[in-house]
C-alpha positions as CSV (number, residue, x, y, z in Angstrom):
1,X,-22.1,16.6,-80.5
2,X,-20.2,13.4,-79.9
3,X,-17.8,13.1,-76.9
4,X,-14.4,12.1,-78.2
5,X,-11.0,11.5,-76.6
6,X,-8.0,9.5,-75.8
7,X,-7.9,6.7,-73.2
8,X,-4.7,8.1,-71.8
9,X,-6.7,11.2,-70.7
10,X,-10.1,9.7,-69.9
11,X,-10.3,6.1,-68.6
12,X,-13.1,3.6,-69.3
13,X,-14.1,3.8,-65.6
14,X,-14.5,7.6,-65.9
15,X,-16.6,7.2,-69.0
16,X,-18.9,4.6,-67.3
17,X,-19.2,6.9,-64.3
18,X,-20.3,9.8,-66.5
19,X,-22.8,7.7,-68.4
20,X,-24.2,6.2,-65.2
21,X,-24.5,9.5,-63.3
22,X,-26.0,11.4,-66.3
23,X,-28.3,8.5,-67.2
24,X,-27.1,8.7,-70.8
25,X,-28.5,6.8,-73.7
26,X,-26.1,6.2,-76.6
27,X,-23.2,4.2,-78.1
28,X,-19.6,4.1,-76.9
29,X,-17.1,3.1,-79.6
30,X,-13.6,2.3,-78.4
31,X,-10.7,1.7,-80.7
32,X,-8.1,-0.2,-78.8
33,X,-4.9,-2.2,-79.6
34,X,-6.0,-4.1,-82.7
35,X,-9.7,-4.3,-81.6
36,X,-12.8,-2.1,-81.8
37,X,-15.5,-2.4,-79.2
38,X,-19.1,-1.1,-79.3
39,X,-21.0,-0.7,-76.0
40,X,-24.6,0.4,-75.9
41,X,-26.4,2.1,-73.0
42,X,-30.0,3.0,-72.3
43,X,-30.7,5.5,-69.5
44,X,-27.3,4.9,-67.9
45,X,-27.5,1.1,-67.9
46,X,-25.5,-1.3,-70.0
47,X,-27.7,-2.8,-72.8
48,X,-25.3,-4.5,-75.2
49,X,-21.6,-4.9,-75.9
50,X,-19.5,-6.5,-78.6
51,X,-16.0,-6.7,-80.0
52,X,-16.2,-6.2,-83.8
53,X,-13.4,-8.6,-84.6
54,X,-15.1,-11.7,-83.0
55,X,-18.4,-13.5,-83.5
56,X,-20.8,-11.9,-81.2
57,X,-24.0,-13.6,-82.4
58,X,-26.4,-15.2,-79.9
59,X,-25.2,-18.7,-81.0
60,X,-21.5,-17.8,-80.3
61,X,-22.4,-16.3,-76.9
62,X,-24.3,-19.4,-75.9
63,X,-21.4,-21.6,-77.0
64,X,-18.9,-19.5,-75.1
65,X,-20.9,-19.8,-71.9
66,X,-21.4,-23.6,-72.4
67,X,-25.2,-23.3,-72.8
68,X,-24.8,-25.2,-76.1
69,X,-22.1,-27.5,-77.4
70,X,-19.7,-26.8,-80.2
71,X,-21.5,-29.2,-82.6
72,X,-24.8,-27.5,-81.7
73,X,-23.3,-24.1,-82.4
74,X,-22.1,-25.3,-85.9
75,X,-25.4,-26.7,-86.7
76,X,-27.2,-23.5,-85.6
77,X,-24.9,-21.4,-87.7
78,X,-25.5,-23.6,-90.7
79,X,-29.3,-23.7,-90.3
80,X,-30.0,-20.2,-88.9
81,X,-28.8,-18.3,-92.0
82,X,-29.7,-14.7,-91.8
83,X,-31.9,-15.1,-88.8
84,X,-31.7,-12.3,-86.2
85,X,-30.7,-13.0,-82.6
86,X,-34.3,-12.3,-81.4
87,X,-35.7,-14.8,-84.0
88,X,-33.0,-17.4,-83.2
89,X,-33.7,-17.0,-79.5
90,X,-37.4,-17.9,-80.0
91,X,-36.5,-20.9,-82.2
92,X,-34.0,-22.2,-79.6
93,X,-36.4,-21.8,-76.7
94,X,-39.3,-23.5,-78.6
95,X,-37.0,-26.3,-79.7
96,X,-35.9,-26.9,-76.0
97,X,-32.2,-26.1,-76.6
98,X,-32.1,-23.3,-74.0
99,X,-34.5,-21.4,-71.7
100,X,-35.1,-17.6,-71.7
101,X,-33.0,-17.3,-68.5
102,X,-30.2,-19.2,-70.2
103,X,-30.1,-16.6,-73.0
104,X,-30.4,-13.5,-70.7
105,X,-27.7,-14.8,-68.3
106,X,-25.3,-15.7,-71.1
107,X,-25.7,-12.3,-72.8
108,X,-25.2,-10.5,-69.5
109,X,-22.0,-12.5,-68.8
110,X,-20.7,-11.7,-72.3
111,X,-21.5,-8.0,-72.3
112,X,-19.8,-7.6,-68.9
113,X,-16.8,-9.6,-70.1
114,X,-16.4,-7.2,-73.0
115,X,-16.5,-4.1,-70.7
116,X,-13.9,-5.8,-68.4
117,X,-11.6,-6.2,-71.4
118,X,-11.9,-2.5,-72.0
119,X,-10.5,-1.8,-68.5
120,X,-7.2,-3.3,-69.6
121,X,-6.9,-1.0,-72.7
122,X,-4.4,1.7,-71.6
123,X,-4.2,3.2,-75.1
124,X,-6.8,3.9,-77.7
125,X,-9.5,6.3,-78.7
126,X,-13.2,6.6,-77.8
127,X,-16.3,8.3,-79.1
128,X,-19.7,8.5,-77.4
129,X,-22.7,9.2,-79.6
130,X,-25.7,10.2,-77.6
131,X,-29.1,9.2,-78.9
132,X,-31.4,6.3,-79.5
133,X,-29.7,2.9,-80.1
134,X,-29.5,1.2,-83.5
135,X,-29.4,-2.4,-82.6
136,X,-32.2,-4.0,-84.7
137,X,-32.6,-7.8,-84.2
138,X,-30.3,-7.9,-81.1
139,X,-31.4,-8.9,-77.6
140,X,-30.7,-6.2,-75.1
141,X,-30.5,-6.4,-71.3
142,X,-30.3,-3.8,-68.4
143,X,-27.2,-4.0,-66.2
144,X,-26.4,-1.5,-63.5
145,X,-23.0,0.0,-63.9
146,X,-22.1,0.5,-60.3
147,X,-20.4,-2.8,-59.7
148,X,-18.5,-2.6,-63.0
149,X,-17.3,0.8,-62.1
150,X,-16.0,-0.4,-58.8
151,X,-14.3,-3.4,-60.4
152,X,-12.7,-1.2,-63.1
153,X,-11.4,1.2,-60.4
154,X,-9.8,-1.7,-58.6
155,X,-8.2,-3.0,-61.8
156,X,-6.9,0.5,-62.6
157,X,-5.2,0.8,-59.2
158,X,-3.7,-2.6,-59.6
159,X,-2.3,-1.8,-63.0
160,X,-0.8,1.5,-61.7
161,X,1.0,-0.5,-58.9
162,X,2.2,-3.1,-61.4
163,X,3.5,-0.4,-63.8
164,X,5.6,1.0,-60.9
165,X,7.1,-2.5,-60.4
166,X,7.4,-3.3,-64.1
167,X,7.7,0.1,-65.9
168,X,8.2,-1.3,-69.4
169,X,7.4,-4.6,-71.2
170,X,10.3,-4.1,-73.6
171,X,12.7,-5.9,-71.3
172,X,13.3,-9.6,-71.3
173,X,13.2,-12.4,-68.6
174,X,15.7,-15.0,-67.6
175,X,15.5,-17.7,-64.9
176,X,17.4,-16.9,-61.7
177,X,20.5,-18.9,-60.8
178,X,19.1,-21.0,-58.0
179,X,20.8,-24.3,-57.6
180,X,18.4,-27.1,-56.9
181,X,15.3,-25.3,-58.1
182,X,13.1,-27.5,-60.1
183,X,10.1,-25.9,-61.9
184,X,8.3,-29.2,-61.9
185,X,8.1,-29.1,-58.1
186,X,6.6,-25.6,-58.1
187,X,2.9,-25.1,-58.1
188,X,2.2,-22.6,-61.0
189,X,-1.1,-21.6,-62.5
190,X,-1.9,-22.3,-66.2
191,X,-1.1,-18.7,-67.1
192,X,2.2,-18.8,-65.3
193,X,3.2,-22.0,-67.1
194,X,2.4,-20.4,-70.4
195,X,4.6,-17.4,-69.6
196,X,7.4,-19.6,-68.2
197,X,7.5,-21.6,-71.5
198,X,8.5,-18.4,-73.3
199,X,11.1,-17.1,-70.8
200,X,14.2,-16.5,-72.9
201,X,16.7,-13.5,-73.1
202,X,15.6,-13.1,-76.7
203,X,11.9,-12.7,-75.9
204,X,10.7,-9.3,-74.5
205,X,7.8,-9.3,-72.1
206,X,5.8,-7.6,-74.8
207,X,6.4,-10.5,-77.2
208,X,5.5,-13.0,-74.5
209,X,2.2,-11.1,-73.9
210,X,1.4,-11.3,-77.6
211,X,2.3,-15.0,-77.8
212,X,0.2,-15.9,-74.8
213,X,-2.6,-13.5,-75.8
214,X,-2.5,-11.6,-72.5
215,X,-3.2,-7.9,-72.0
216,X,-0.9,-5.5,-70.1
217,X,-2.6,-6.2,-66.8
218,X,-2.5,-10.0,-67.1
219,X,1.1,-10.2,-68.2
220,X,2.3,-7.8,-65.6
221,X,0.3,-9.7,-62.9
222,X,1.9,-13.0,-63.9
223,X,5.5,-11.6,-64.2
224,X,5.2,-9.8,-60.9
225,X,4.3,-13.1,-59.2
226,X,7.2,-14.9,-60.8
227,X,9.5,-12.1,-59.7
228,X,8.2,-12.3,-56.1
229,X,8.8,-16.0,-56.1
230,X,12.4,-15.5,-57.2
231,X,12.0,-17.6,-60.3
232,X,12.9,-15.0,-62.9
233,X,14.7,-11.7,-63.2
234,X,14.4,-8.8,-65.7
235,X,17.2,-8.3,-68.1
236,X,17.9,-6.4,-71.3
237,X,16.9,-8.5,-74.3
238,X,19.6,-10.2,-76.2
239,X,20.7,-8.2,-79.2
240,X,19.7,-4.8,-77.8
241,X,22.8,-2.6,-77.4
242,X,23.1,-0.9,-74.1
243,X,23.7,2.9,-74.1
244,X,27.4,3.8,-73.9
245,X,28.0,5.5,-70.5
246,X,30.0,8.4,-72.0
247,X,27.3,9.2,-74.5
248,X,25.0,10.7,-71.8
249,X,27.1,13.9,-71.9
250,X,27.2,16.2,-74.8
251,X,31.0,16.5,-74.3
252,X,33.7,14.0,-73.6
253,X,35.9,16.6,-71.7
254,X,36.0,15.6,-68.0
255,X,36.2,19.2,-66.7
256,X,33.2,20.2,-68.8
257,X,31.3,17.1,-67.6
258,X,32.0,18.0,-64.0
259,X,30.8,21.6,-64.6
260,X,27.7,20.4,-66.3
261,X,26.8,18.1,-63.3
262,X,27.4,20.9,-60.8
263,X,25.1,23.2,-62.8
264,X,22.4,20.5,-62.9
265,X,22.6,20.0,-59.1
266,X,22.3,23.7,-58.5
267,X,19.3,23.9,-60.8
268,X,17.6,21.0,-59.1
269,X,18.2,22.6,-55.6
270,X,16.7,25.9,-56.8
271,X,13.4,24.3,-57.9
């Protein structure tokens, strides 16, 4: 029977820990926010990982890790046709494009990068199918999960802390009123500059995350840094109507409101 669940109840780190400790062989399918990942394990070790929505061929992986150039990638895709990754790997090694180590190191980097992306998926569904792997033509590796589990646990703790500081991404940002502050004189990272370019009371932090292609952890990390530096502040997005104060009570009668508040206080004290 397949193990199924929700990422809100069972984190990727917990899943990896279970697979590692039980030396499981099988396939983990994770449906996240707009993406589907497939991660393959053999005897508790990471063998292969891919995001379905992106090119995960050997040629694409080698190009991402700068083992081959963009022009070489295009030429290989044009000439390789329906060649499997194993067949293509032998051709590239024999032709002197790359070495066997280049291929294995590039695949290891890509597979671990896919798993790291899963650490940032706070919502989604997963299914683990136990049994022999169906990965014909693909090149597999053997990567211990311990370091990835430790890294995932650290990221989870960081995300929890940032969620306490920034509970929702549906609020907007605006620059603080600091006379004499010039952004050009402030040393910001590339990610921070990308976020700063979208700071506007009309843009929610969630919209900025989508525009900059950042996940929840990345956008919260950048915004927290900008908040700590005193460059921005969180505000309600322009056009969003704030709740009317009086509407929080089911009655508009002042005496009834006071009685309701007193009953609530008494109830809280009795808990």
